MILO-29400 format. One record per residue: residue in one letter; x, y negated, z of N, C-alpha, C, O in turn. Coordinates in steps of 0.05 Angstrom, whole numbers, plus 5000, padded with zeros to 4 digits. Layout:
N
  res  n_xx  n_yy  n_zz  ca_xx  ca_yy  ca_zz  c_xx  c_yy  c_zz  o_xx  o_yy  o_zz
    A     X     Y     Z      X      Y      Z     X     Y     Z     X     Y     Z
...
***
This chain:
119
  res  n_xx  n_yy  n_zz  ca_xx  ca_yy  ca_zz  c_xx  c_yy  c_zz  o_xx  o_yy  o_zz
    M  5017  5024  5000   5000   5000   5000  5018  4975  5000  5034  4971  5018
    S  5015  4959  4981   5033   4936   4977  5029  4915  4999  5048  4900  5005
    D  5005  4913  5011   5001   4892   5031  5001  4903  5060  4995  4888  5078
    C  5009  4927  5064   5009   4940   5090  5035  4933  5105  5057  4939  5095
    L  5033  4920  5128   5056   4912   5143  5074  4937  5150  5098  4935  5147
    F  5062  4959  5159   5077   4982   5167  5091  4995  5143  5113  5006  5145
    C  5078  4995  5120   5091   5006   5095  5115  4988  5089  5136  4999  5081
    K  5113  4962  5092   5135   4944   5087  5158  4949  5106  5181  4947  5099
    I  5151  4955  5132   5172   4962   5151  5186  4988  5143  5211  4990  5143
    A  5170  5008  5135   5182   5033   5126  5200  5030  5102  5220  5045  5099
    E  5193  5012  5084   5209   5007   5060  5231  4986  5064  5245  4979  5046
    K  5234  4977  5089   5254   4957   5097  5250  4930  5083  5269  4915  5079
    E  5225  4924  5076   5219   4898   5065  5213  4878  5087  5215  4853  5083
    V  5206  4888  5111   5201   4872   5134  5219  4883  5156  5220  4907  5160
    E  5231  4865  5171   5250   4873   5192  5235  4883  5217  5214  4872  5224
    A  5246  4904  5228   5236   4914   5254  5259  4928  5268  5279  4934  5255
    E  5256  4932  5294   5277   4945   5309  5273  4975  5308  5260  4987  5325
    V  5283  4987  5286   5279   5015   5281  5296  5032  5300  5320  5026  5304
    V  5284  5052  5313   5298   5068   5332  5300  5097  5323  5315  5113  5335
    Y  5286  5104  5302   5287   5131   5291  5275  5130  5262  5256  5116  5257
    E  5287  5146  5245   5275   5149   5218  5286  5174  5205  5309  5182  5210
    D  5269  5186  5189   5277   5208   5171  5262  5205  5145  5251  5184  5140
    E  5261  5226  5129   5248   5223   5103  5218  5217  5105  5206  5206  5087
    E  5205  5225  5127   5176   5223   5129  5166  5204  5151  5143  5197  5151
    I  5183  5196  5169   5175   5182   5193  5193  5158  5198  5218  5159  5193
    V  5182  5137  5209   5197   5114   5219  5186  5107  5246  5161  5106  5250
    A  5203  5101  5265   5194   5092   5292  5209  5066  5299  5233  5063  5293
    F  5194  5048  5310   5206   5022   5317  5192  5011  5342  5170  5019  5349
    K  5206  4992  5355   5196   4980   5379  5173  4961  5373  5174  4946  5353
    D  5152  4963  5389   5129   4945   5387  5138  4916  5394  5153  4912  5413
    I  5130  4897  5378   5138   4869   5383  5123  4857  5406  5131  4836  5417
    N  5101  4870  5415   5086   4860   5439  5082  4884  5457  5060  4894  5460
    P  5103  4893  5471   5102   4918   5486  5083  4916  5510  5082  4897  5524
    A  5068  4938  5513   5050   4941   5536  5062  4957  5559  5050  4960  5580
    A  5087  4966  5555   5102   4981   5575  5131  4977  5569  5139  4969  5547
    P  5149  4984  5589   5177   4981   5584  5187  4996  5559  5204  4987  5544
    V  5176  5020  5554   5181   5034   5530  5155  5034  5514  5134  5044  5523
    H  5155  5021  5491   5131   5020   5473  5141  5021  5444  5150  5002  5433
    I  5140  5045  5434   5150   5051   5407  5126  5059  5389  5109  5075  5397
    L  5126  5048  5365   5106   5056   5345  5119  5076  5326  5142  5072  5316
    I  5105  5098  5321   5115   5119   5305  5096  5122  5281  5072  5128  5285
    I  5106  5118  5257   5089   5118   5233  5098  5139  5213  5122  5144  5211
    P  5080  5149  5197   5088   5165   5174  5095  5145  5151  5082  5124  5149
    R  5114  5152  5135   5119   5136   5111  5095  5137  5092  5089  5117  5079
    K  5082  5159  5091   5058   5162   5075  5036  5145  5088  5032  5147  5112
    H  5022  5130  5072   5001   5112   5082  4975  5127  5087  4965  5140  5069
    F  4965  5124  5111   4937   5132   5118  4926  5107  5131  4939  5096  5149
    D  4902  5099  5124   4891   5076   5138  4887  5082  5168  4893  5065  5185
    S  4878  5106  5174   4875   5114   5202  4874  5145  5204  4877  5159  5184
    L  4870  5155  5228   4869   5183   5232  4847  5197  5216  4850  5220  5209
    V  4825  5183  5211   4803   5195   5197  4810  5202  5168  4796  5217  5155
    D  4832  5190  5157   4840   5196   5130  4858  5220  5127  4865  5228  5105
    V  4867  5231  5150   4884   5255   5149  4869  5279  5140  4846  5284  5149
    Q  4881  5295  5123   4869   5319   5112  4884  5344  5122  4906  5341  5134
    K  4873  5367  5117   4885   5392   5126  4913  5395  5117  4931  5404  5131
    E  4919  5386  5092   4946   5389   5081  4966  5370  5095  4990  5372  5090
    D  4957  5352  5111   4974   5333   5125  4981  5343  5154  4995  5329  5169
    A  4972  5367  5161   4975   5377   5189  5005  5378  5197  5012  5371  5219
    E  5022  5387  5179   5050   5389   5186  5062  5361  5191  5078  5358  5210
    L  5055  5342  5175   5065   5314   5180  5055  5303  5207  5071  5291  5221
    I  5030  5308  5213   5020   5299   5239  5035  5312  5262  5040  5300  5282
    G  5041  5338  5259   5057   5352   5279  5084  5339  5282  5095  5337  5304
    K  5096  5332  5259   5123   5319   5260  5123  5292  5274  5142  5285  5287
    L  5100  5278  5272   5098   5252   5286  5099  5257  5316  5112  5243  5331
    H  5085  5278  5325   5086   5285   5354  5113  5295  5363  5122  5289  5385
    L  5126  5310  5346   5153   5319   5353  5172  5295  5355  5190  5295  5372
    A  5169  5275  5338   5185   5251   5339  5180  5236  5366  5198  5226  5378
    A  5154  5235  5374   5148   5223   5400  5161  5237  5423  5172  5225  5441
    N  5161  5264  5422   5174   5280   5443  5204  5275  5443  5216  5272  5464
    H  5216  5274  5419   5245   5268   5417  5251  5241  5429  5270  5238  5444
    L  5236  5221  5421   5241   5194   5431  5236  5191  5461  5250  5175  5474
    A  5217  5206  5472   5213   5206   5501  5239  5215  5515  5246  5206  5536
    G  5252  5235  5503   5278   5244   5514  5300  5223  5511  5315  5218  5530
    V  5301  5210  5488   5321   5190   5483  5318  5166  5502  5338  5156  5513
    Y  5293  5159  5508   5288   5136   5526  5284  5144  5555  5276  5128  5572
    E  5291  5169  5561   5292   5180   5588  5265  5177  5603  5265  5171  5627
    I  5243  5182  5589   5217   5181   5601  5204  5209  5600  5181  5213  5610
    K  5217  5228  5588   5206   5254   5584  5199  5268  5610  5178  5280  5613
    E  5217  5267  5629   5212   5281   5655  5193  5266  5673  5178  5278  5688
    R  5194  5239  5672   5177   5223   5690  5148  5222  5680  5129  5219  5695
    G  5144  5224  5653   5118   5223   5641  5115  5199  5622  5128  5179  5625
    F  5098  5203  5603   5093   5183   5582  5066  5188  5570  5052  5207  5576
    R  5057  5169  5553   5032   5171   5540  5036  5168  5510  5053  5152  5501
    V  5021  5183  5494   5021   5181   5465  4992  5174  5457  4974  5189  5464
    V  4988  5152  5443   4961   5143   5437  4959  5138  5407  4977  5128  5394
    I  4936  5146  5396   4929   5139   5368  4902  5124  5370  4882  5135  5376
    N  4903  5099  5364   4879   5083   5362  4867  5087  5334  4881  5088  5314
    C  4840  5088  5333   4827   5094   5308  4804  5075  5304  4784  5076  5318
    G  4806  5058  5284   4784   5039   5277  4783  5015  5296  4797  5015  5317
    Q  4767  4996  5289   4765   4971   5303  4757  4975  5332  4769  4965  5350
    E  4736  4991  5337   4727   4995   5365  4746  5013  5380  4746  5013  5405
    G  4763  5028  5366   4783   5044   5380  4809  5028  5386  4828  5039  5397
    G  4809  5003  5378   4832   4986   5384  4854  4985  5363  4876  4975  5368
    Q  4849  4996  5339   4869   4997   5318  4872  4969  5306  4852  4959  5294
    A  4895  4957  5307   4900   4930   5297  4912  4930  5269  4907  4911  5254
    I  4927  4951  5262   4940   4953   5236  4929  4977  5221  4928  4999  5233
    A  4920  4973  5197   4908   4995   5181  4930  5013  5169  4933  5015  5145
    H  4944  5026  5187   4964   5047   5179  4966  5065  5203  4972  5056  5225
    L  4961  5091  5199   4962   5110   5221  4989  5106  5237  5010  5105  5225
    H  4987  5105  5263   5011   5102   5280  5005  5113  5308  4983  5111  5318
    L  5026  5124  5320   5025   5132   5347  5040  5112  5364  5060  5100  5356
    H  5029  5107  5388   5042   5090   5408  5054  5109  5428  5041  5126  5440
    L  5080  5107  5432   5094   5121   5454  5098  5101  5476  5112  5081  5472
    L  5086  5106  5499   5086   5087   5521  5098  5100  5546  5091  5123  5552
    G  5115  5087  5561   5126   5097   5586  5144  5078  5599  5147  5055  5591
    G  5158  5088  5620   5177   5071   5634  5165  5058  5659  5179  5044  5673
    K  5140  5063  5664   5126   5053   5688  5101  5070  5692  5092  5083  5673
    P  5090  5070  5716   5065   5084   5720  5043  5071  5702  5040  5047  5703
    L  5029  5087  5687   5009   5077   5669  4981  5079  5682  4975  5098  5696
    N  4965  5059  5677   4937   5057   5687  4921  5081  5676  4923  5087  5653
    H  4906  5093  5694   4889   5116   5686  4862  5107  5675  4848  5123  5663
    N  4855  5082  5679   4829   5072   5670  4832  5056  5644  4838  5032  5645
    I  4827  5069  5622   4831   5056   5596  4809  5035  5591  4811  5019  5572
    A  4788  5035  5607   4767   5015   5603  4776  4987  5612  4763  4967  5604
    E  4798  4986  5627   4808   4960   5636  4830  4950  5618  4851  4963  5617
    G  4826  4929  5605   4847   4916   5589  4859  4935  5568  4845  4948  5553
    R  4886  4936  5567   4900   4951   5547  4903  4980  5555  4913  4996  5540
    G  4895  4987  5580   4896   5015   5588  4923  5026  5595  4927  5050  5595
    V  4941  5008  5602   4968   5018   5609  4976  5010  5637  4998  5017  5646
***
């Protein structure tokens, strides 16, 4: 998608603090972090949201979660605990129309997602 911010980050047309990348995935620090560790993990393949994922994309979705697990280790939050979130659609809190995982950690996270940002 030519106008997608996250596609532009994946293609290095827009600068971001990239912390992981491979042929299928890019991960970068959120510019407005909700926790000490707040990393966005995106597929290079564009999906507007989770509802656009098809059965043939299952392996890629698994790789996104493996990347989150890897990064939790790199940022030393794996043992203490962390959260992985996928927001879907406007009412689900999705701000950018490109499927992405939020990896959150580094502090105790709020259990009540109904309050504010839920962290």
